[in-house]
N, C-alpha and C positions, 0 to 999 in steps of 0.2 A: 229517551232518546234524542237523537242527533237532528238538524232538521239536515232537511233535502240537497242540500250544500255544503252538508258535514259538518256545519261551523260549532263552537263546542256553545252548547247548552249550560246553563249556570248549573253549579254544584249543587246540591241537594245532601247534607251533612245529616247524621238520623243524630240525635241523642237518648238514650236508654233511662225513659222518667224512673226515680229511684224505686217510685210503687212497685214496677216493674219490678224489676232489679230482685228487690227484696221476696217479691211475691214466688219467684221462681226460684229464689235459691233455698227458698222453705222445699221443694218441688213441689209448688204451685202454679198458677198464671191463669187467671182464666180467660173467656172468651177475649177480651180487648186488649190484654197480654198476647192470645193467640195474634189476634187482628194485627198491633206491632211488628210482630214479629216478620207475619203475612208481608207486611210493609215494607219492611226493613231487605225481605229475600228476591220482593219483585224490583227492589234497584241491584239489588246483586246479579241479578239473573239481566237486567241491563248492559250493567257491566260487562260481564262473561259472551252476550250476547254482540256487543260492539269488538271486545277482543278477537271471539275468533272470526267473523266478519276481517277483522284487520289485520288479522295474521296470516288469512288465507290469501286474502288481494296481495301481499306480500310474498307468496309463498308459488314460488312456479308450480305452472302443471296439480296445485292443489285442488282444481276445481273442476280437470280435467275436460269431458264434452257436455258442462253443464252453465246452464247461464252465469252473467257475469255478477260480483260484488255487490254493483250498482244496482242491479234487479233486484235483488233480494230486500236492499237497501229499501228503495222505492216502496217497495210492495208491503212492506212490514212499519216504514213509518206513515202510508196512508191509513192501512187497518189504523193505526192505534190514534191516530188522528179522529179519526171514522166513529168509531166504538171502542173510546176508552177499558173502559171496564171489563169489556167484552176480549180484546185484546191482554187486558192486566191475569184475566185468568187463567187464556188458554199461555201466555210465557209463565204462569205459576207452577204447569201441570207435573206432576215429580218425573214424567219423563221429558218432559224437552230438556230439568235440570241435570239430570244423568246424562242425554245425550249433548247439552253442552259441554261440561263434566268430561267426558270421553274424546268431544271432538278434539276439545282443547291440549287432551294430554296425547292424545295421538299428535298433532301439530309440535308439540315443544319435543317431539321422541320419548316420553316415557309412557306410552302405553300402545300398542302393537292391535291394529282390526284385523280380519278377517277376506280382507280386500284391501285397494284403493284407497288412499287415502281420501280421495271427491265420495266414494261410496258413502262414509259418515258425514265427510261436510257437505255431501249436498243432500242433508235432512233439512236444512232451510229451506230448500223451496217446497217442502211439503206443509212446514211450518206456516209457508208464505198463502199456502192452499189453503188454511184452515185459515187461517186471521184474514184472509178476502170475503171468504165462504162466509164469515163470522158478521164480519164487516159488511153486509152486502154489496162487495165491489165485484167487477168481474178480473178475472183473471189467467192468462192463459203461461205456463210452465213447464222446465222441465224436469224428471224428478230422480231420482236414482232408484233399479231397481236392487232388491236384499233376496237372495231364494226367489225373485220370480215372481213377490210381490212389493208393494208398497205401503209403508203409517205415517197415516196422517195423526198427526200425536192430536187425544183426548178424546177421535174420532174411530180409527178402526182401520182395520187391512184391511187391504185390495187386495186379489191374488187372482194377475195373468195367469191363465195355461196357458200351457205350450210356450211362454217364453223360458230363453235363458238364464239363471241363476243372475247374472249382472246384469248391467246395460242400462239402460235409459227410458222412460215414459212420457209421454207425454199428458200433462193435468190441465184441464178448462176448468173452467168457477165461472159458471155464469144463470141468473136468472134465478139465483140461488137454489142451484147445483151444483157438485162436484162430480166429475166426471175421468177416467183414469181413461186415455188412449181414445176419445172420444167420437173416431174414426173408424174403430176398430175395435177392439172386445167393449169396449161403453162400460166400460166398470167402476162402481160407485156404490154410498149409502144411498137407500130403497128410498123409494121416492112416497108424501105424505099419503095414510095415512103415519105410514110405518116413521120410524126412525134410525137416525144414522148408529144407535147401541142393537138396533136389529139386521141380524143376516139377509143375504139374498144369497147368488149366484152371484160368486169371485168378489163376493162383502163379508170378513169378518166384525160382526160390533163391536163395539167396547160396553162390555157391559156392564148394568150400575148395578151396586148393593143397594137397599133403601131398603128404610128404620124411621123412628118417631122419636125425639128428646125433645124436653120441654113443648111439647103440645104439637109441636110442626114437625113436617118431613125432613128426610135429610138421607142422604147417603153420601158413595162413595163411587168412583169404580171399581169392580172388580176385571185387574189387565191379564189378561193371559197371552198377550198377541203381540204388546209391541218390544221391536229389538229390544230398546232399551228400560226396560222394565227391572232390572238386575243390578249388579252391582258391580263391575265388570266389564265383560265384552258382551255385544251384542249376542241377543238369544234368538231362535225362532222361535214362532208359537205354536203353544203346548195349547192348543185347544180347549177346557172342560168340557166334559161330556153334560149336557142338559141333569142328570141326576144329581155330580155332582157340581154343579153351582147352585142349586137348589139346596142341599145342607150348609155350604158358603153363607148364601142366606138368611139362612135361618138361624146358624152357629151369630151372624152376623147381627141381630134385629138382638137375640136373646142375650146376648152379651152386652150390649149397649143398655136396655134393660137391667139387666142386674147391675150395672157399672151408675147409671141413673137412680136405680135406686137406693144407693150407698153413696153416691156422690153427684150429686146433682151439674156442682161448678166445673166438676172433672168431664164430665159429659159432654155438655155441652160447649168447654172449651176444646176438647180431641175433633167433633164433628165438625167446629169452624178452621180447623187445619187440614185432618185427613178427608188428600182428594183421591189417593189409589191404595188400592188393596190386591199385592199380585202372592196367585197362592205359590209356595216350594212345595218339593219333598218330603217327608216327614224323617226324621232317622230314623234307621232299622233299628231299633233300642223304643222307637216310638215316640221319642222325645218332643216336643214341638218343638222346629225350630225358626226362628226370626231371624230378621236384620231390620235395620234401615240404614241411607248413606246420608251425610250433607248436604253431596248434589240435589238430592228429591226431596226438600222439602214436602212433607204433607205426603210422603207415601210408605210405605214399611212394607214385606216381604213378611211370607209366613205360610208355614204347613199347617195345615184344619185343628184347630186344637177341639180334643174331647170331648167336650162341655164347656157352656158360658161361663162360667168362674174364669176358667182355665183362658180363653176365648180374651173376656175382658182384660185380666192379667197382662197378655200377651201387646194388647190394645194401649194398658198402659205404661207397659214396659219400652216398643219402641215409641213412644210418641214424648216420653222423657228422651231419649237422645234426640230426635227433630226437636226440641224446645231448643234442649240445652245447644247444639249443633249450631242453630242460627243465632242464638247470646254468641258463643265462641267467633260468628261474623263480623261482629259485633266489637266485643273486647277479648283481650287476653288475659286466660285464664291461669298461666303459668307458662314459662322460658325455661320447660324440663331440654333436655339432649334425642330423647324420646330412647333412650335407654331402657330398656324391657328389665327389669328389677325387681316390681313390685307384688306382691301375695293378693290376688285380685280374689276374694270368697266363693266366688261365681264362673271362676278360668280355671282351667287345669296348665294356664302357660303362665308364664311369670310378664306383666304388663307392664305400658309403660304407664307416667305419670298420669298421659292426655287418657290414654286407657283405662287406668283406679278413678277419673273421673267421671268419665262418662257412663263407666259400671256403678258408680258409686250412685250416681243424679236417680237411674233408670230404679237400681235398689230402694232408692229413698222413696218415690212413686210409687212401687210394689206395696212397702213398708204400709206408706198411707195406705191402700189400698184393701190392704186387709186390715189394719186398724178399723175405715168403717166398716167393712164386709163381714166383722166375726157377733153383730150382733143379728145381722141377719141369717145368717147361715142358718140351712137346716140342726133340728138335732144331729142328724146321723153325721153330718156335716163339719160340727161344730172345733170337735176335738182337732181337725184337720188342720181347717184353720186357724186354730191358735198354735199351729201349730209352725205355720208358716207365717203369720208374722211374730213371733217369737224369735223364727232362723232368722226372717227379714231385718228383722229389726237387728240381732245380736252381728250377722254379719257387714251387717250397713252400719253400722259405729264400727264396727274394726274397722272398716276401708276409709271412713268420712277418718278417723283420729290419724292415720297414715297420711294423709291427706293435710294437713291440717300441721304435721313437726316438719313435710316435707317444704326446705326453703327454695325451689322454684317457683312456688303461686306468689304472682303479682299483688301491687297491692288489690288489685279485683279481684283477685283468685282467693285473696286469703277474706274480703268482704262475704265474697258466696260462699266458701267453705265452712265457715261462720252464720250461714243462716243456715245451710244442711245441718249442722252438727244444734244450732238451738229448736232445729222442728226436732232430731231426735230426742233432743230432753227431756220431750211434751210427752215420750212413750214412754220417758225411763220408765215410773212408776206404775206404769198399766201394769195392774191386777189381775184382767181377767183369765188373765194364761193359769192353768190349773199350775200346779209346783211342778207333778210329771210328767207333762207336754214341755214346760218348760227346760228341765231336763235332758229331755230329748236333741231337742233343737241344742241346747248346749254342746251334746254331746254330737250333734255331727256338727256344730258349723266346726269346734275342735280335731272333728277325725278330717273337715277339708284341710284346714291349715295343719295339721302337722304331715298328713300324706305330699302336701306340696312340699312340707318343706323338705322330708325324707327322698324326694326326687329329683329335689331342683338345686338342695345346698350340697357340699362339696367340704368338708372337713380339711386342711394338709395334710399330707401323710404324716410328717413328721412330730404333728400330734396327734395324729392318729397311733403311732409308734412309742407316744409320753405317756400316752391313756392306757398304753396297752401295759405297757413298763411300769406302770401305777399299780393298775389291777393285779398282776400279779406278785406285787411285793405286799398288797395286801394293806394298800394304804388307802387314801379316799382322789378321786379323780380333782386330778389339773383343774383349774383355769384355763379354754384356749380362746384364739379370737374365733371373730364371727365369720364364719365359714364362705369358703367365695360359692358365688352365683356357674353353675355348671347347667344348665335347661336340659331335663332328661323327658321330651317330646317321643318317644320311643314308642309307648303302648299306650292305648284308652285308657282311661280308668273306668273304674268299673260302678262307683258310687254304691254298691252293693247294702252296707249298712245305714246311708240314709231312706235307700229304697224301702228296703225293709220296715224302717221304723213310717215312713208313706203307708204303707201296706198296711197294718198294724192300725195307722188310726184311720184309715177309711179302705176294711177289705173286702166292697166289694166293686173297688173303682175299679182293679186289673187281680190277671190273676201272681200271686204271692210267688217273687222273682227266686230264682235258682239262689244259694246260700250256704257257705260251710259252716256246718257246728259251731264252730267258732264263733261268729258273726249272729248266729241266734242267742248263744249261752251269753254273748257281752250285753247284748241289749234285754238279756231276761238277769240282768245282774251276778249270774251267777260264776263264780270265785274256778270254777276250771274255763273260765276263760284264756285266761294268760296259758294254763297246761296246755288248749287247743290250740291255739296261735303258734304255739314252740317246736309241735306236731309236724302241722303246716312249712314251718321253716325249715324242718329237716330233709322236709320232703324238694320244698324250694327256696338255698336261704337267699336267694336277693327278691323273691318278691315283694314288693310295695307295698298292697295292699295287707299280707300276714305282717309287716312291725307296724305297718298303721296301727291293725288292730293289736298288735303286744303293749305298742304305748298306751293306748286307753285302758288297756284291761287290766294295767298295770298302774297307771294314774287313777283311775277312778274307784280301783280296785283300794288301794294304798292311800290316804292323804298324805301322808309323808313323801313318797311319789312322785305330787304333780309336778312338781320341778320339770319332770322328764318332758314334758308336753312346750316347755321353753326349749330344747336341744332334741331334738326324736334325731336329728339327721347324723349323730353320730351313732347313732347304736350301731345299724347294718357294717359300715365302714372298720367297727372294733370289732364286730364279731366275724372280719372277714381277718383278723389278726390273730384272733381267740375262735377256730372252729369247732372244735371240741370241748367248751362251756356253753352252759345252756342258756340261749338270749334271755331265758328270762332272767338269768342269775345275773347278766351282765346289765338287764333294764333297772334293776332295781341299784343296782351299783352305782351305776351313772345319775341316778335320782339322790338315794341317800345320805352314801360314804360307804355300804354298807353289802350285807350280800344274805339272801337268806339263807335259815342253816341247812335247808334241803331244798334245794333247788326244784321242782315241779320238771315235769317232761323233757321227753332225751336229753341225751348232752353231745 
């Protein structure tokens, strides 16, 4: 930070050590690499804090009834000078990063809040209070109220009963205590021997999750109260019941046990960087939802995973994003225009190059986890673990090949993606996956890719017209140009076939998902699957799930029909032109140039 006189401090430049870069590119990066990333993120937070305060000082009315920017700067510099490590840890709290990002976006009019600008920017005075408390310095300041409460980052939420939703409150820090409205409600963290993580009248402490890694106690905050714990606008508190908190504690501890058992270095690296975990509601289908933000290094959001292995995978997934996000603050890996054009094998929507890179990197870590967990999986879960390893290996490989072919990568980006590719190559000859399980992984990967193309790619009407003419004249299909990308996000995907596969491999994990007979026939290798999908299409000729199933049934049932997997998006628009022709008939013709003598199913 700058001095009290606002004189520029000596600039510090971070150089990424080659060993750290190469380890991160391979999806790894041990505790030392994570410590390096935390150091660089601290520098970034200091710059963002300076930018926020400078911009606020130059924006009339930005701080409303609150104290001056100079008073905030003086309190923060004093705390940093007194206890630099405590100040560093405070500024690196994930909620502080989210707040800095949100505040700067509000100042730049790229985000809107739920109150006056000063209610967000004034959070700096709560930051000052916590910094002074940890430094053992006295302080009196004014903070904004949000919904009648004040969040003290990394500490807890003071709730002032009977106060208006917005307004201000006075804060005093003295003799090692923090008190809100010392002459009125006198709310604050409880006095020793209790700690700030404990609740008290008018105080919701920021609870912790505890575990042991490498023989030492570790942990992070379970954040259900900080308004800046989410990726977007501030949120009200959503306090967990004690029994729910206990479930999070049990799941967190057991997940780290699973991770440490198969990958001690990854477990140590994760706890080196993880600082907070924010609970979110699960999806209506029970799928685990998780997210992280480049603003909030060390924080992640997730719904409660159903078992320790899924919890471990979720931690690995989001921490991969965290590592890459920090690296992207230091180096430019791509210079793409942001067009959403790529198939990401784990997403339903087209993704920009940056999003594909993030997803591929997350799934590189997930593949690594499954490769290591495979030998430790209980016998009943072995087939499921094989499938997850084979599927993530296959889908990540597809994404990395797409990345490697994109000219928008920079020199650093090409080197990074080459490292990802080299890591994938080490698993290419891994024969621990049984052929039948690998075949299901291949089918699941083809299923996603095929449905994505059917939904989002649209051939030109003139090309479809020409194909229809070729079919009616009994000539082979002509080559057509690449289709246009026209994203169709009108409906959610069912993912029924992949869910069925997972259920078959781990039948005790959940109730069998409802599925049409056509899907069951396809997974059983039944030749009648194509006819069953034709019947579904006679009822709903636009169904992308049924068209995908038909393509898979034809392509897997007839080796000569596999080329259909490369252009499945032609089939549905062609059928719109030739409604009286059996879909199976068209599929065979597109794939082979010939039609079966007796096309099955309704015409």
